C-alpha positions in Angstrom: 0.0 0.0 0.0 1.3 3.4 -0.9 1.5 5.9 2.0 3.1 9.2 1.0 4.5 11.9 3.3 5.3 15.4 2.0 7.7 17.7 3.8 7.3 21.3 2.8 10.3 23.7 3.4 13.2 21.3 2.9 14.8 19.8 -0.2 17.8 17.6 0.3 21.0 18.7 -1.3 22.3 16.6 -4.1 25.8 17.9 -3.6 27.5 20.3 -1.2 30.0 22.0 -3.5 29.9 25.8 -3.1 27.2 25.5 -0.5 27.4 27.6 2.7 28.3 25.9 6.0 24.8 26.7 7.3 23.1 25.0 4.3 25.3 21.9 4.8 24.4 21.7 8.5 20.7 22.1 7.8 20.9 19.4 5.2 22.7 17.0 7.5 20.3 17.7 10.4 17.1 17.0 8.4 18.6 14.0 6.5 19.6 12.4 9.8 16.3 13.2 11.5 14.1 11.9 8.7 16.2 8.8 8.0 15.5 7.7 11.6 11.8 7.1 10.9 9.7 5.0 8.5 7.5 7.7 7.0 6.4 5.7 3.9 7.3 7.3 0.6 8.9 10.7 1.5 8.7 13.7 -0.9 10.0 17.2 -0.5 8.9 20.6 -1.7 9.8 24.3 -1.3 7.3 26.8 0.1 6.7 28.1 -3.4 6.0 24.9 -5.4 4.1 22.8 -2.8 0.8 22.8 -4.6 2.2 20.9 -7.6 3.9 18.4 -5.3 0.7 17.9 -3.3 -1.2 17.2 -6.6 1.5 14.8 -7.8 2.0 12.8 -4.6 -1.5 12.9 -2.9 0.1 12.7 0.5 -1.6 11.2 3.6 0.8 13.3 5.8 2.1 16.8 5.3 4.8 18.3 7.5 5.2 22.1 7.1 8.4 23.6 8.4 8.4 27.1 9.8 4.9 28.1 9.1 1.9 28.0 11.5 0.1 30.5 9.4 1.2 29.0 6.1 0.1 25.6 7.4 -3.5 26.8 7.4 -3.2 27.6 3.6 -2.0 24.1 3.0 -4.8 22.6 5.1 -7.4 24.5 3.1 -5.9 23.2 -0.1 -5.4 19.6 0.9 -8.1 18.9 3.4 -7.8 15.1 3.4 -4.2 15.0 4.5 -3.1 15.0 8.2 -1.1 18.2 8.7 1.8 18.7 11.1 4.1 21.6 11.7 7.8 21.3 12.8 10.7 23.7 13.4 13.0 24.4 10.6 16.7 24.7 11.1 16.7 28.5 11.6 14.1 28.2 14.4 15.8 25.5 16.4 17.8 28.2 18.1 21.3 28.6 19.3 20.7 28.3 23.1 21.2 24.7 24.1 18.1 24.3 26.2 15.8 25.8 23.5 17.6 23.9 20.7 17.2 20.5 22.5 13.6 21.1 23.3 12.7 22.0 19.7 14.6 19.1 18.3 12.7 16.8 20.7 9.4 18.2 19.4 10.5 17.6 15.9 11.3 14.0 16.8 7.8 13.7 18.4 6.2 14.8 15.2 8.0 12.3 13.0 7.7 9.5 15.6 3.9 10.0 15.5 3.7 9.9 11.7 5.8 6.7 11.7 3.3 5.1 14.1 0.4 6.1 12.0 2.1 4.8 8.8 2.7 1.5 10.5 -1.0 1.3 11.5 -2.2 2.1 8.0 0.0 -0.6 6.5 -1.1 -3.1 9.1 -4.8 -2.4 9.0 -5.1 -1.6 5.3 -7.4 0.6 3.2 -10.0 1.0 6.0 -7.4 2.7 8.2 -6.2 4.8 5.3 -9.8 5.9 4.5 -10.3 6.6 8.2 -7.2 8.8 8.4 -8.3 10.9 5.4 -11.9 11.2 6.8 -10.5 12.4 10.1 -8.4 15.0 8.3 -11.5 16.3 6.5 -13.5 16.7 9.7 -14.4 20.3 10.6 -13.2 21.6 14.0 -16.8 21.4 15.2 -17.1 17.8 14.2 -13.8 17.0 15.7 -14.8 18.6 19.0 -18.1 16.6 19.0 -16.3 13.4 18.3 -13.7 13.7 21.1 -16.3 15.0 23.6 -18.6 12.1 22.8 -15.7 9.7 23.4 -14.6 11.3 26.6 -18.1 11.3 28.1 -19.0 7.8 26.9 -18.9 4.5 28.8 -16.3 2.8 26.6 -13.1 3.1 28.7 -10.8 2.0 25.9 -12.3 4.6 23.5 -12.1 7.2 26.3 -8.4 6.6 26.9 -7.7 6.8 23.1 -9.5 10.1 23.0 -7.4 11.5 25.9 -4.2 10.3 24.1 -5.3 11.9 20.9 -6.1 15.1 22.7 -3.0 15.4 24.9 -0.3 13.8 22.8 -1.1 14.4 19.1 1.2 16.8 17.3 -1.5 18.0 15.0 -1.8 21.7 15.4 -5.6 21.7 14.8 -6.0 20.2 18.3 -4.3 23.1 20.2 -7.5 25.2 20.5 -9.6 22.0 21.1 -7.3 20.9 23.9 -7.7 24.1 25.8 -11.4 24.4 25.3 -12.2 20.8 26.2 -10.0 20.9 29.4 -11.7 24.1 30.5 -15.2 22.8 29.7 -14.8 19.3 31.2 -13.2 20.5 34.3 -15.1 23.8 34.8 -18.6 22.4 34.2 -18.3 18.8 35.1 -20.0 17.3 38.2 -18.2 15.3 40.8 -18.1 12.1 38.7 -16.8 13.9 35.6 -14.0 15.5 37.7 -13.1 12.1 39.2 -12.8 10.6 35.8 -10.7 13.6 34.6 -8.3 13.3 37.5 -8.0 9.5 37.1 -7.2 9.9 33.4 -4.6 12.5 34.3 -3.0 10.1 36.8 -3.0 7.3 34.2 -0.5 9.5 32.3 1.7 9.6 35.4 1.5 5.8 35.5 2.3 5.5 31.7 5.3 7.8 32.4 6.5 5.3 35.1 6.1 8.0 37.8 3.2 6.7 39.8 1.5 3.4 40.7 -2.1 2.6 41.7 -2.8 1.5 45.3 -5.9 0.2 47.1 -8.7 2.6 47.7 -8.6 4.6 50.9 -11.7 5.5 53.1 -11.4 8.5 55.5 -13.2 8.9 58.8 -16.2 10.6 57.1 -16.7 7.6 54.8 -15.4 9.3 51.7 -13.7 6.8 49.3 -10.5 7.8 47.4 -8.4 6.4 44.6 -4.8 6.2 45.9 -1.6 6.6 43.9 2.0 6.4 45.1 4.2 8.9 43.3 7.6 7.5 42.0 10.9 8.9 41.0 12.4 8.6 37.5 13.6 5.1 38.2 10.1 3.9 39.5 11.1 3.9 43.2 8.4 5.0 45.7 8.7 8.6 46.9 6.5 7.8 49.9 4.1 10.6 48.7 0.5 9.4 48.2 -2.0 11.3 46.1 -5.7 10.8 46.8 -8.5 11.4 44.3 -12.0 11.3 45.8 -14.7 9.2 44.2 -17.5 11.4 42.8 -21.0 10.7 41.7 -23.4 12.0 39.0 -24.9 15.4 39.7 -22.6 16.0 42.6 -22.1 19.7 43.1 -18.8 20.6 41.6 -17.7 23.0 44.4 -18.3 20.3 47.0 -16.0 18.0 45.1 -13.3 20.7 44.7 -13.5 21.3 48.5 -12.5 17.7 49.1 -9.5 18.1 46.7 -8.4 21.2 48.6 -8.7 19.3 51.9 -6.2 16.7 50.7 -4.1 19.1 48.7 -4.9 17.3 45.4 -4.2 19.3 42.3 -7.1 20.2 39.9 -7.5 18.4 36.6 -5.7 21.0 34.5 -2.9 21.3 37.0 -2.4 17.5 37.0 -2.3 17.3 33.2 0.3 20.0 33.1 2.3 18.2 35.8 2.1 15.0 33.8 3.4 16.6 30.7 6.2 18.5 32.5 7.2 15.3 34.3 7.4 13.3 31.1 9.6 16.0 29.5 11.9 16.3 32.5 12.3 12.6 32.8 13.2 12.3 29.1 15.7 15.2 29.5 17.2 13.6 32.6 17.9 10.3 30.9 19.2 12.0 27.8 21.7 13.9 29.9 22.7 10.7 31.7 23.2 9.0 28.4 25.3 11.9 27.1 27.5 11.9 30.3 28.0 8.2 30.1 29.1 8.5 26.4 31.4 11.3 27.2 32.9 9.4 30.1 33.3 6.3 28.0 35.0 8.1 25.2 37.3 9.9 27.7 38.4 6.5 29.1 39.1 5.2 25.6 41.6 8.0 25.0 43.5 7.4 28.2 
């Protein structure tokens, strides 16, 4: 099955003679980045000739470099392709912290495309048609679809909706993410808030930074989900987080009062915490790996 990916804003150099050092560095960076992922058939285009390339290749995935605003024009033209944006070489930055963060975000974009390419190849035409149908959905339809999944009874579908909402690199979801988080948390009853918090904690568990414990019941008979927070290596931190069980039509401020009593973060706070924790853990182990390599190379030269 043919699965095409188009990258707009980068064309690989065929030769480096008379090219500027910066052009050579950019070429090397993107070639190494893209070669690390199975993106199907990869095509390239400049920002000026992208329409012809889109018509020629009929891509399932389009990555636009250096152009949030420009990406909207591409989306309007090719509505049945999944659109992503990534940093081009000039936007990666010179400061080490900023540079590393943006390169990691670029890796996340291509990693996600690789995963979707694999799924399409495994599941066939149905998955491909589904991906194009998803890309063509209006923002309103997308909002309704994810909201329906989040508020439904299918736990597996609910988890997939949260993963899509919180981890997808597709820029269409930025506004949706903020609006849904505010609406679900702000207007949800006790049960909705409980489910929101448990889903946020599931991200901590997936990150290896928490584990589920047996429920706790306080002296007033209130039942709580309990989680032990863990360090980057999965060791217990002896810090327990409690999420109160809620119920349908429970007054939201009554539920929030229980959170405050046990110093439990709100849903948006917990989601932010999970995302930051994942990033810090990744950065920590990246630095450990670099230090180990530097130490190993130093010992080889002794």
